[in-house]
N, C-alpha and C positions, 0 to 999 in steps of 0.2 A: 572064573565061574561062568558057566553058560546060562544065559538069560532065556527063560522060556517065553514063547510068544503067547499073547492073550488068546484064550480060546474064542472061537466064533460064537456070536450070540445065539442062544437057543431060539427055537421057534416062538416060545412064549414071550421071550424078551423082545423079539421083533414085533410080536403081535400087540403088546401092551401100549406102546406109543401110538400105533395106528388106532387102537381101540378108543382112546380118549379123543381122537379127532373125528370119529365117525358121527354122522348125523343121528344114527339110531341111539348111540350112547348119550349124546347131548339131549335128545328128546326125552330119553328115559330119565336123565338127571333133572330136567325141567319138571316132568310129571312127578318125580319123587319129591322135589321141593314143594310143589303145589299140594300134593297129597299129604305131606308132613304138616304143612301149614293148616290144611283143612282138618287133619286129625287133632292137631293142637287146639284149634278153635273149638272143635266138638268137645274135647276133654275139658277145656276151660269153661265152656258153657255148662257142661254137666256139673263141674265142681262148684260153679257159682250158684246154680240152682239148688244143689245139695246144701250149700251153706245157708242160702236164703230159707230153705225148708226147715233146717235145724234151728235157725234163729227164730223163725215163727213159732216152732214148737216150744222153745225156751221162753219166749215172751208169753205164750199161752199159759205155761206152767207158772210163771211169775205172776201173771194176772190172777190165776186161781188162788195162789198163796196169799196175795195181797187182799183179795176179797175176804178170805177166811180170817186173816189177822185183823182186818178192819172191823169185822163183826165181833171178834173177841174184845177188841179195844173199846168198842161201843158198849158192850155188855159189862165189862169189868174194869175198864180203865187201863192205865199203864201196868199196874201190878198183874192183872189177868193176862195182858199181852206178853209180859216178860215170862210168866209161867208157861204159857203155850210155846213160846220160842225156845225156852230151855228144854221142853219135852221134845219138840220136833227136831231140834238141832242134833240130838243124840241118836236119832234113828238112822238106819243104813240108807245110803243114797239120798240123804237129806239135802234140801236146798240150802243156800247160804243165807244166814241171818246175822244181824248185828243191831243192837240197841245201845245208844250212848246218851249220856247226860248232856245238858247244855254246855258243860265244860269239856266234853270229849271223852269222859271216863266211860269205859266199857261196862255195861250192866249185864247183858246176856248175848248169846250167839256163838257161832262156831268159826268165827274169823279172828285170827290173832293179830295180823298186821295188814295194813292198807297203805296205798300210796298217799302221800300228804295231800290234803285238800279234797279227798274223795267225797267227804260228807258235808262239804261247805255249801253245796248248792243242790237242790233237788233235781230229779230227772233221771233219764236212762243213759247209761254209758257202759263201755267195756273197760274193765280195770284189771290190775294185777294184785294178787293177794297171797297170803300164807295162812294155812289153817291152824298151825300151832307154832309155839316158840321154837320147838325142835326142828321145824321144817322151814325156817326163815330163808334158807338158801335155796329152796325149791319154790320158785315163783310159778303160780298158776294164773290162768286167765278166766274171767267170769263176766257174764252180762248181768248187770245189776240195775236196780231202780231205788233211788233215795227219796224218803218222805220226811217232811217236817211234822212232828207231833206236837200236841199242846204242851205248854210250859217249856218249850225249847228242846225237848227230846227229839232225837233223830233215829230213823229206822232205815235199814238197808236190807233189801230182799233180792236174791239173785240165784243164778244157776251157773255151775261150772261148764265151760265150753270145751272140755277135754275131748269129748266125742267128736266135736266138730274139727278140732285140731288133728285128731287121729284120722278122721276121714280125709282131711286135706293131705296128710302125709301119704295115705294109701293111694289117693288119686295122683299125687305128684310122682310117687314111685311107679305106678302103673303107666303114667304118661311117659316117663323117662324110658322104661323098658319097651313101651310100644313104639316110641320114636326110634330107639336103637334097632328094634326088629324091623321096622319099616325101611330104615336106611340099609340094613344088611340085605334084606330080601330085595330091595330095589336095586342095589348095586349088583347083586348076583343076577337079577333078571336083566338089567342093562348089559352086563357082561355077556350073558347067554345070547340075548337077542342080537347085540352088536357083533358077536363072534360069528353067528350064523349069517347075518347080512354081509359082514366083511368077507367071509369065505366066498360067498357068491359074487360079490363085487370083485374080489381078487381073481376069481375064475374068469369073469368078463374082461378084466384088465389083461390077463394073460392071453386070452383069445384075441383081443384087440391088438396086442403087441405082435402076436404071430401073424395077424393079417397085415399089419403095417410092415412087417419084415418080409412080406412077399407071398404069404400063403393066402391068396385071394379066395380060395375055396373054404377057408375056415369060417365058422359061424359060432355065435354065442350059444352057450348051453341053456336049455329050457328045463326047469325042474318039474313042470307039469302041474303046479299048484294054482296057476292062473292069477298070481298076485301081481303087484305093480312091477316087480323086477322081471317077471315073465313077460308082461305086456311090453316093457321097455326092450327086452331082448328080442321079442318078435318083431317089433317095429324096426329095430336096428338091423336084424337079419333081412327084413324086407328091403331096407335101404341098401344093404350090402348087395343083395340080389340085383336091385335096380342099377347100382353102380357097376356091378359086373356086366350086366347087359349093355350099359352105355359104353363101357370100355371095350367089350367085344365088338359092339357096333362101330366104335371109333376105329378099332384096328381093322375091321372089315372095310370101312369106308376108305381108310388110308390105303389098304391093299387095292381096292377097286379104283381109287384115283390113280395110283401108280400104274395100274394095268390098263385102264380104259383111256387115260389121257396120254399114255405113251404113244399110241398110234397117231393121233392128230398132231402131237408135237413133233414126232418123227417125220410125218408128212409135210409139216410146215418147214422143218429144216431142209428136207430133201428138195422141196420146191424152191427155196431160196438158193440152195447150193446149185441146183440145175440151172436156175436163171443166171447165176454168176458164171457158170461154165459154158452155157450154150447160147444165151441171149445175145443177139447182134444188133438189134434195132431197138429204139425207144418203145415201140409198140409191144415187143416181146417182154421187155422189162416191166412195162405197165401191166401186161396180162399176168405176169408172175407176181407182181405186187398185189394186184386185185385178188388173186387166189390166196396169197398169204393173209390178206386182210380178212377174207371170208373164214379161213381157218381160225384166226385170232378171235373173230366175232363169235364163232362157235364155242371156243374155250371160255370167253367172257360170259356167254349165256350159261354155261355149265356152272361156273363159279357163282354167278348171280343166283342160280337156282339153289345151289348149296347154301349160300348165305340166307336165302329166303326160308329154306327148310329149318336152318338153325334158329332163325328168329322166331319162326312159328312154334318150334318145340320149346323155346324158352319164354313164349308168350310176351315178347317185347312189343308187339303191335296189337295187343288185345284191346287197347283203349280206343282204337279208331273204328268203333262199331256204330252203325246207324241203321234205321229201318230201310228195307230194300223191297222193291217190287220184283219178284222172281220172274214173272212173265217177261218183263222188259229185258232182263239179262239173257234168258234162254232164247227169246226171239232174235235178239241182236246177234248172238253167236250163231244161230241158225242161218241168218242172212250172210254172215261173214264167211262161213265154211261151206255154203252151198256151191259156189263155183269150184272150190277145191275138191268137193265130192264128185262133181261132174267130170273133172279132169281125171280122177281116179277110177271112173267107171262105176260110181256108186250113187245111189239116191239117198238124200238126207231128208228125213221127216222130223218135224217138231210137234209135240203134243203137250200143251201146258194146261193144267187145271186152273180155272180162274180164281182170283182172290187169294193167291198164295203170297204171303209176306213173311219175312224173317228179319232178325237183327244180326248184322254182320258187316264184314268188310267187302264192299262191292268188287274191288279189283282182285282180291284174293279168291273169292268165290268164282268170279269170271275166269281167272287164270286156271283154277282147278278144273272147271268144266271144259275149258278150251283144251287142256291137256288130255282129258278123257276123249273128247271128240277127235282130236288129232291122232291119238292112238288107234281109235276105231277106224279112221280112214287109212292108216298105215297098214294095219294087220287084219282088217275086216273084209278082205277080198274073199268071196265065197269060193268053195270048191264043189263042183258038181252042180246040182239043180237048186241049190239054196239061193234065196233072193239076194240080189246085190244091193242091200239097203242097210242104212244105219239109222236107228230110231233114237231120238232124244225125247225123254218124257220127264214131266214134273207133276207130282201128285201128292195129295195129303194122305198120310197113313197115321191115324191116331193124332198124337201131338207132334209128329215129325213130318218133314217134307223130304220126299225121296226124289233125287235127281238121278235118272237112269240113262245110260248110254249103252245101247245094245247093237251088236253086229252079228254077222253070220260067217265069220272067218274060221280059222283053225281053233281059236279059243286057247285056254290055258288049262293044263291038267290040274285036277283038284289038289294034288300034293304040292304044287308050286304056287298056289294062289296067295298064300300068306307071305311067301318069300318075295314075290314080285313087288310088294308094297315097300320093300326096303330100298335104300339108295344104291344105285349102280348095279342093280340086279337085272340082267337081261338073259332070257332063255336062248338056247343055242340057235333055234330057228329064226330068231329076230336079230341075230348078229349082222345080217346083211342089210338091214334097214338102218337109216340114219337115226341118231339119238344116242343117249347115254344112260337110259334107265332111271330117269329122275321124275318123269311125269306122274306116275302113280304114287311115288313117295311124296311129292309135293301135294297132290290131291288129298292123300291121307293126313298129312300134317295140317292142311287147311281145315279138314273136317274135324280133327281133334281140337283145334283152336276154337271152333264154334260149338263144341260140345256134341259132335256127331261122330260118324265113322264111315269108312269106305268098305264095301263088301263086294266080292267077286262071285258070280254065279254062272251056271251053265245056261246058255240061251238055246241050246238044242236045235241046230248047231250054232256054234259061236260063243261069244262071251258077253255077259251083261254086267256092267259095273254100276253099282248103286251107291250114291253118296247121300247119307241120311243127315239132315240138319234139323234142329229144333225150330218149331214155329215161333214167330214173334208173339209176345203177350198182347191181349186186346188193347188197342189204343184208347186213351181217355179223350173224349171229345172236348175241344177247347174252342173258344170263339175265333172265328175266321178273321185273319188280318188282311185288309185290303192292301194290295201292292200299288205303288205309285203308277200313274198312267204311263204307258209306253214301256214299262219294264217287262222283260221276258226272262224266263229261266230255262236254260237248256241243260239237259243231262250231259255230264262230262263223259266222253268216251273212255272206256277202259282199255289200256294197252295190254296185249296178250303176247306171250312168248311160249314156244313149245320147247320142252326139254326132253 
């Protein structure tokens, strides 16, 4: 006999196990339990109040009956009381009456049987009784009050609580059906909500799996409702866009490293090979080694700049911030680069607005500004009648400080200004100049670390590079601390390197 294979589980069978594990279904179940408990509490409160109201009405009726019977007993004694009870007990909807002798013999009333000991002590209580000898098997409940009469006679007056019991049964039945309805509707609502949520989550999961499988352009779907899942999908899509940009940048950096570092490495190898082949004296070998060391130092500077940019982008050095005097940094760099500007046939001017201070890393800001000045000296040679000058300015604009370096060279086309802020990007006309295209990238990373930005603008003619940084908050005055006599504080010089 051939054994048939089990059929694949249907979509609903696969859905149900996931349904019970969803947060939406669990939350719905919790809300269902809370609502059911609240509904049960409300119905119980209503039933208790209804019972209390009916008991109060029964007591009021019993009190009225007792007052009337007491008046009859006062006017005519036991005989008159028995006559009145006999007449009232035969009427429709009559109250419960019973008069017995001191020995317990029934004289009048509409109660045939009582629980033993019911008439032994006066007061109010709830009892079981039977109206006739034919209905002894039908036990009824009543709220009664017992009185001791003269000569040992005893009187019982009460009302049947059948209406109260009927109301209790009605409320109990209504509560049971209400809870069943709440559970059914709650389960259906939880299933419906969880199914919709799980459908969207499964769609996100499928998109995430396709992205992990290599489809880096895939994105999570947006329903357009603006709910929390849409906000999550938007944030995840933005994160995926950022990851894609970083991966593209990493690939571009890897390509640029392989392309731009190939030339100095090849030059280093050729220099060493030529020295081994042609050098005949120690002086020639020393000269070859010096050239190789220079090439290696250049490569080390490139890798140091790359490491610095990576640290800036990950904000690993954002804790080393301190108040800075911008005029001191700019003036110091102006003095440092003035001789280099004269050698390049350019004039270097510095204009700093007084009172500028910011919170930042002194060495990083100095490094960024040094890179901007170095680029201006390399590429700021004017063409034609333009002034052979490089201007360095620092001024306050609103709540920001603008550090500007302007030259009158060939400039950068507007289409390439955003691209040159990336690593290893060098325009074709700058390929003949020394460098690796990291200066502007480092300056841009430093500005972002400090909450600012680098912008390139036309200097007509030439290029103007502006690094915007936020001003330092106003300092809180504190008592001056006197330094010990003979102590002096010298500013630490910042080391600068050009990339």
